[in-house]
N, C-alpha and C positions, 0 to 999 in steps of 0.2 A: 504494500500500500504506500503510495506517495501522497504528500500533503502540500496543499497550496494555502498560504495565509498572508495577511497583510502585516507589514512591519511598522506601521505608523499608527495614525488614529482613524484608519479606515479610508475608503474612497480611493484606494491606490490603483484600481483597475484590475482587481483579481478576476472579476467575472469575464472580462475580455480574454485574459490569458487562459483561463480554464476552458472557455468556449473554443479557443484556438487549439489546445492540446488534447481536448476530450476525445478526439478521434483516435488517439493512441491508447485509450482505455476502454474497458468493458463496462465499468460502473463508475458513476460519479455520486458521491455520498456527502450530504451536508451534515455537519456534526454539532453545530451550536447556533444559538440565537433564535430569532423569530422573524416577524414581518417588518423588523426594523433594519433589515440588511441592505436593501436598495442597490443591487448590482445592476449597473446599466451596460447594455451590450448593443453595439451597432450592427445591424444586419440589413443588407440591401438598401443602404441609405436611410434606414429608419432606426430609431432608438427604442428599445424596450427595457423596462426595469423589472428585474426579478427580485422578489422580496423574501419568499420562503422557498421557492423552487430551486433545486440545484442548477448550476449553470450548464450542465451537460444535457439539459432537456432539449436543446436544439438538434442534437446529433442523433440521426437515425441509427438504431442498433445498439445504442448505449443505454443501459439501465440506470435510472436515477433513484436515489434512496434518501428519504428524510429520516435521519437517525434519532435515537432515543434522547440525545442531548438537546433536541429542538423543542421549543414551545410553539404550538400550532394554534392559530386563531382561525377556526373554520370559516368565519365570515370573510376575512381577508383572503384566505386560501381560495375560496370559491370565486371571488372577484378576480384574483390573479390568474387562475386557470382559464376562466371565461375570456379574459382580456387577451391572454396568450393564444388561445385557440382562434380568436378573431383576428389576431395579428398574423398568424400563419396557420391556415386550416390543415396543413400537412403534419403538424406536430403531434396531434392526438396525445395529449398529456396523460390521459387515463391509461394508455398502453405502455408508456415509458416510465411511469413513476410508481414506486412502492413506499409506504409509510410505516415506520416502526410502530408497533402496538404499544411501545413504552414511551413514545413521545407525549409530552404533557400538553394539555389543552389550555388555551387562553379563554376565559369566560368573559361575557360582555361587561360584567361589573369590574373586571380587572382593568379594562380600558378607562372606565369612569373613575376608578380610584386613582389611576395613574394621572389623569388630568387634575383631579382634586389635589394630590400631593405636590404636583408641579406648580400649581397656582396658589398654594397656601403657604404663607410666610412661616408657619410653625414647623415646616419641613425643609430639609436641605434641598434646594432646587438645583438640579444638575443639567437641565436642558435635554430631557429625553424626547423621543418621538411620540410619546403618549399612546403607544400601541398596547399597553398592558403587559409588556414583556417582563419587567421587573416584578410586577405583582404575581404573575404566574410562577416565576422562579421562586419567589418568596414563599408562596403557598406550597410549592413542590418541596422545599426544604422543611417547611412546617408540617409536611405530610397531611396536607388538607386539600390536595388537588386531585383532578381526574386526568386519566390518560386516554389515548386513542382506543386502546383495547377495552376500556371500561364502557364504551358505547354499547357493547354487546350485553352488558348487565341488564337484567329486567328492571332494576330500580334506577337506571341511569337518568331518565327524565325527571324522576322525583328528586334525585339528589341534586341535579342542576337547579331545579326550581327552588329547592331549599337554600342553596348557596346564594343564588342570585337575589332572592327575596330578602335574605338576611343582610347581604351587603348593600342592596338598594336602600333598605330602611336606614341602615347606618349612615349612608350618604345624605339621605333626606334629613336625618337628625343633625348632620353637620351644616344644614342649610343650603345644600346643593340644588340647583335647578336641573332636573333630569328629563330625558325623553320618557315616554310612557313605557312602563315595564313590560306590557304585553308586546309592544313592538320589538323590544330587545330580545325577548324570549322567542317570538315567532321567527325573527331573522336568524337567530342562533340555531334553532332546531331545523330550519330549512337548510342551513349550511351543513348541518350534521348529516342530513339526508344526502346532500351532494357528496360529502366526504365518503359515504358508504359505497360510492361507485369505484373507489380505488382499492388496490390491494393493500391489506394490512399484514405485515410480516413480523416475525422475530428477526429483526434486522441483523443483530449480532451473529446469529446462527447462519443466516444467509451470506453475510459478508465473509465469515471465516471459512465456510464451505466453498465459497467462490475462490478465495485465495488458495485453498488446498487443491482445487481443481485447475489452478493455473490462470485464473482470470485476473486482470489488472484493475486495481481500484485507485481512484483519485479522490482523496478526502478534501472537502472544500470548507474553509472557515469563513464565518461572517464577521463583520467589524474588523478589528485588528489588534495586534499585540499590545499597544499602549493603552487599549481600552479593556484589557483583561481584568476580571474582577479581583484577582489576587496580585497580579504583577504590573498593573497599569497605574495611571495617575489617579488613584483612589482619592476621594469618592466619585470623581468625575469619570466614571467608567461604565461599561455595559454590565449586564447581569449574568454573564456566562463566561466560561473559560474559552479564550480566543486563541490560545497558543497551541503548539504542536501536540503537547500531551493531552489537550482537550479532544483532539481527534480520536485518540485511543479510548478515552472514557466515554465520549459522546457516541461512538460507534460500536464499542465493545470489541476492539481489536487490540491485541497485545503490542506493546512497543517493539518487541522483537521482530514484528512483521512490517515495520516501517522502513521504506527505502529512501528516496529523495525527499527533501523538504525544500520546496520552492518558497522563497520570500519575495514579496512584491513591495516595491517602494517607488514613490514619485521622485523626480529629480529635485523637488522642493517638498515642503510640508503643508498639510492642511488639517484642520479639525473642525468639527461642528459641535456646538454646545460649550459649556463652561469648562474650566480647568486650566492647568498649567500649559503654557505654550511659549517657551522662552525665546524662540527665534522669530516670533510673530512680527509681521510687517504691517504698519498702520497707515503708511502714506501712499503716494502715487504708485510706487513700484508694486506694492501688495495688491492694489486695485487693478493694476494692469495685468498681473498674473491671474487674478480672479476672473477677469473678463475674458482674456484669451483662453484660459483653461476651462471656462464655463464651470467655475467652482461654486455650484449651488446644489444643495442637498437633493438627492434622487427622490426621497420620500416627501420632504417638506418644502423644498425650494428655498430653504434658508441659505443666505450667503455663507460660504465656508470661510473660516479664518485662514489666512495664508501666511507662510513664513519660509525662510531659507531652510535648506536641508540641515538636519540636526544629526551630526555624525556620532556623538556620544550615545544618543538614544538609539540610533541605528545599530551600533555595536552591541548595545544591551539587548535589543530585539533578536539579533543574530545569535547571540550567546544563549538566551533562554529557550530558543526554538531549535537550536542545532541546525541552522539553515545550511544547506549544501550548495544551493544555486540562487543567485540574485536576479530578479527581473526589474528593470528600470522603466517606468512609464512617464509620459508627459515631458520628456526632455524637449520635445518639439515646441512646447508652450514657451520655453525660454529662448527659442530661436530669435535672434535679432538683438538680444541684450548685449550691451557693451561688456558687461562682466556678470558673473554669477558668484554667489557666495555659499560657503559651507561652514557651519559652525564646527570647528575642530576640537574645541575644549571649552571649559567654563572656568571663570575666576569666582571662587567663593571665599570672600574675605581674603586671606593670604594663601589660599590653596588653589591648586590647579586640578580640575577634574576632567579626565579624558574619556571616561566610559561610565555609563549609568544613566538612569532616568532622573532628570533634574526637575525637582519641584520646589526647590528653595527660592523664595522670592528675592533673596539677595544675590543669587547667581547671575553672572553677566556672561553672555556668550561671546566668544572670541572667534572672529570669522577669518577664513582664508579666502581671498578674492582670486578667482580664476578667470582667464580670458573667455568671453562669451563666444558663441558660435553664430555666425551670420550666413549660414548656408542652408537653404531649404533642403531637407533630407527626407521628406515624406515619401518620395518615390524611390529612395535607396533600397536596394535589395541585397546589397553585399556590404559587409563591414568595412571593406577597404575604401568605399566611396563616402563614408561618413566624414564630416568635418574634423580636422585634426584637433581642434579645441575640445570637441565633444569626446573624442577618443582619450584625450588627456584627463578629462573629468572622470571617465569610466575607469581608466587605469588607476587614478588616485584612490577611488573607492575600493577597487580590488586589492590594492596594496594595504589599505587601512583595515579592511574587513577580513582579509585573508580567505576570501571565497571568490569564485568566478562570477562575473556578470554574464549570464547565459543568453538573455533575451533583452532586446531594446524595443520599446514601442515607439513608432515613428508617426503616429496619428491616431485619431479616434476610431477608425474603421477596424473591423475584425481582422483583416489581413495585414494591417499596418504594424507588422512586427518583424524584426530581424533576429535571427538566431546567430549569436556571436561566437558560440563554442561548438566544437565538433562532437561533444558527447551527447 
């Protein structure tokens, strides 16, 4: 099993890379997160955003699996599938997708509680997508939640009604203005009926038997390393494990069966929501990168915060994931800049920090300026035709990170990718 994951705060272009290499695998399995993922993929000049579905869903002959580490909101799931089928009638999601019976469900009141906590000053506001993801994971840990396999229980509807009515009343007691509860229930149960059209499997058994039979699996992570619940910029993180070890727990596959670990990074940094972002750009340069790179949230449309590449954080992400190959995206966005910058280390009082996740407000980034590239390379198909300045940028990262840069994205399109290594 190989793994693809983001090394920054998300939105690195993982979906595009997975879509590109999925043809080399038999199975693509999503191991964490929920409908807050927002992988945008360009196909035939059109953009489609995947939220819960694995990015291998476009490839005929590839099985796609939603693993046990996912929290699945049936309402969003139904909307996403219908939208994707309308986008491309040949995909037939029902035939290409299987869902783990152990995947947890997001209930309608989870989303309402998420909104309440994000908008209430009594709670720590972190800038979530308000999709109920954190609420579902919290109830999972509290052992108060329902899973996909529970839909088969004779008392499933009764249990959902009990939970929704209890939580709904609690929100009313908090003074919340809510949609009619009957509408919430009807929409949810309608989506449950839609979910019944899909295969529900013991995903961990299926995946391990597939490995044993020689089938190749690509594990796909949502969000990214610096948003990991344990190892990210807590508390401004997501609700799940986003790092390579999370693929093993989220899919039920032993670490001994992991092969390549692909780490995806932009040539600069972005993040959505609150939290530490020490290389953030606030002026004209940051806005220019935002506009050229279309740095707006796939789910929310929120402008992403933009900054220069953070090498100490990147070293940290490579370390805790055990990354074996690096993929660089959006270098084309920086085309035409006189110079580009990389934060090589931090000054914290009288100390120099060269590796690690920096959340100290007193830390000051120290930048290395490199000559910018002013050559349009979107049509380049061979590494030798890339601008010299960009090759120097890539070589610098390889030397510092001690891993190869295997792929370079040259534009937003699915085929806009150059393989830089022979392996």
